[in-house]
Structure formats: structure tokens, C-alpha cells
C-alpha positions in Angstrom: -25.6 -15.6 60.5 -28.8 -16.2 62.5 -29.7 -14.2 65.6 -29.1 -17.2 68.0 -25.4 -17.2 67.2 -24.9 -13.5 66.6 -22.5 -11.7 69.0 -24.1 -9.6 71.6 -24.4 -5.9 70.7 -23.0 -5.2 74.2 -20.1 -7.5 74.0 -19.3 -10.3 76.4 -18.7 -7.9 79.3 -22.5 -7.2 79.5 -23.0 -10.3 81.5 -20.6 -9.2 84.3 -19.1 -11.7 86.6 -22.3 -13.9 86.5 -21.7 -15.2 83.0 -24.3 -17.5 81.6 -25.8 -18.2 85.0 -27.3 -14.7 85.1 -30.3 -15.6 83.0 -33.5 -13.7 83.8 -35.8 -16.1 82.0 -38.2 -18.3 83.9 -39.1 -18.2 87.5 -41.7 -15.9 89.1 -42.3 -12.3 88.2 -41.9 -9.6 90.7 -45.6 -9.2 90.9 -46.1 -12.9 91.6 -43.5 -12.7 94.4 -45.3 -9.7 95.8 -48.6 -11.5 95.8 -47.1 -14.5 97.6 -45.6 -12.2 100.2 -49.0 -10.4 100.6 -50.8 -13.7 101.0 -48.3 -14.9 103.7 -48.6 -11.6 105.5 -52.4 -11.8 105.5 -52.0 -15.4 106.8 -49.8 -14.2 109.6 -52.5 -11.7 110.7 -55.0 -14.6 110.6 -52.8 -16.8 112.7 -52.6 -14.1 115.3 -56.3 -14.4 115.9 -56.4 -18.2 116.0 -56.9 -19.9 119.3 -53.8 -22.0 119.4 -51.0 -22.8 121.9 -48.6 -19.9 122.1 -45.5 -22.1 121.4 -47.1 -23.3 118.1 -48.1 -19.8 117.2 -44.6 -18.5 117.8 -43.1 -21.4 115.7 -45.6 -20.6 112.9 -44.8 -16.9 112.9 -41.0 -17.7 112.8 -41.5 -20.1 109.9 -43.6 -17.6 107.9 -41.1 -14.8 108.5 -38.2 -17.0 107.4 -40.1 -18.0 104.3 -40.7 -14.4 103.4 -37.1 -13.5 104.1 -35.9 -16.2 101.8 -38.3 -15.1 99.1 -37.1 -11.5 99.3 -33.5 -12.6 99.3 -34.0 -15.0 96.4 -35.9 -12.7 94.1 -35.4 -9.1 95.1 -31.8 -9.4 96.2 -31.1 -11.7 93.1 -29.5 -14.4 95.2 -31.0 -17.0 92.9 -28.2 -16.1 90.5 -25.4 -16.3 93.1 -23.2 -19.0 94.4 -23.6 -20.9 97.6 -20.9 -18.7 99.2 -23.0 -15.6 98.7 -25.9 -17.4 100.4 -23.6 -18.1 103.3 -22.6 -14.4 103.5 -26.2 -13.2 103.2 -27.4 -15.6 105.9 -24.7 -14.7 108.5 -26.8 -11.8 109.9 -29.6 -14.3 110.5 -27.3 -16.5 112.6 -26.1 -13.5 114.5 -29.7 -12.5 115.2 -30.5 -15.9 116.6 -27.4 -15.8 118.7 -28.3 -12.4 120.2 -31.9 -13.5 120.8 -30.9 -16.7 122.6 -28.2 -14.9 124.5 -30.4 -12.1 125.8 -33.5 -14.2 126.6 -32.8 -14.4 130.4 -32.8 -10.6 130.5 -36.2 -10.6 128.9 -37.6 -12.4 131.9 -37.1 -9.3 134.0 -40.2 -7.8 132.6 -42.5 -10.6 133.7 -44.9 -10.7 136.5 -42.8 -12.9 138.9 -39.9 -10.4 138.7 -42.2 -7.5 139.4 -43.4 -9.4 142.4 -39.9 -9.6 143.8 -38.8 -13.0 142.4 -35.4 -12.2 141.1 -34.9 -15.5 139.3 -38.2 -16.4 137.7 -36.7 -19.3 135.8 -35.5 -21.0 139.1 -37.8 -23.4 141.0 -39.8 -21.8 143.8 -38.2 -21.6 147.3 -40.8 -24.0 148.7 -39.7 -26.8 146.4 -36.0 -26.6 147.5 -34.4 -30.0 148.3 -34.4 -30.9 152.0 -31.0 -31.4 153.5 -30.1 -34.9 154.9 -31.3 -35.3 158.5 -33.8 -32.4 158.4 -37.5 -33.2 158.9 -39.9 -32.5 156.1 -42.8 -30.1 156.9 
């Protein structure tokens, strides 16, 4: 009997619930993943010093952070061996984080300069641009 068809010395249970899909061959090594994450982190620091529009900078930071999060989940949390359902379970906290961030954004405006100057609703149009009622003269 050749080694390719010999039974595993650990028995079939050594593969756990992953079965044949839990194959560790191929893909990137942990060191390669570490180097990719290091390069992306250094790039983030570089982007922080670039003279670019703040909206584009924020979008770039979010994209880079999501890329790094997926790399960590895929390689270090071994999600590359899991089913799509496990990806859904693992990504649920990300959805919750986005929901909390969007939901609390109006409260974050309270630390801005307009609020400190007495404007209680900095996201509302200024009082001088309020619509004029019918029959009232414009000044």
C-alpha cells in the first residue's frame, strides 16, 4: 500500500468537522500576511500626511481598515476554511458597528465649534436663511 492511500495514523476524526476542506496547503504564510498588514499600516500613516480632501481620506482609511480586518479574519481566524454561514456570523459585529456609528453621528456634532458657540442644531440651516412667510417683506 502506498502512502497516498494509507489510512491516517490519527484516524478520520483528526480532520474534525471541516473534513477535506480543512487543507492547510497553498495560500499565504503567516509571515506573508503579516508583511501585507505591515505594508498597509505604513500606507495608512502615509495617507494621513497626504494633502487630500478629508472625505476621500476617510474613505481611504475605512477601505484599508476593512481590507486588514478581512485579511486577519481570513488567515488568522481561519475563516478561509469555513462556510458562508460562518462568514455571516463573523461579519455581524461589523454591521452592528456601522449601525451604532451612523445612529450616534448627530451626537458627535455636539463637540463642534458651532455647538460651542451656542448653535444647538449645527446640522440645520442658519436662522438668516429661514424661509419668508407669505405676505412678509424680504429684508
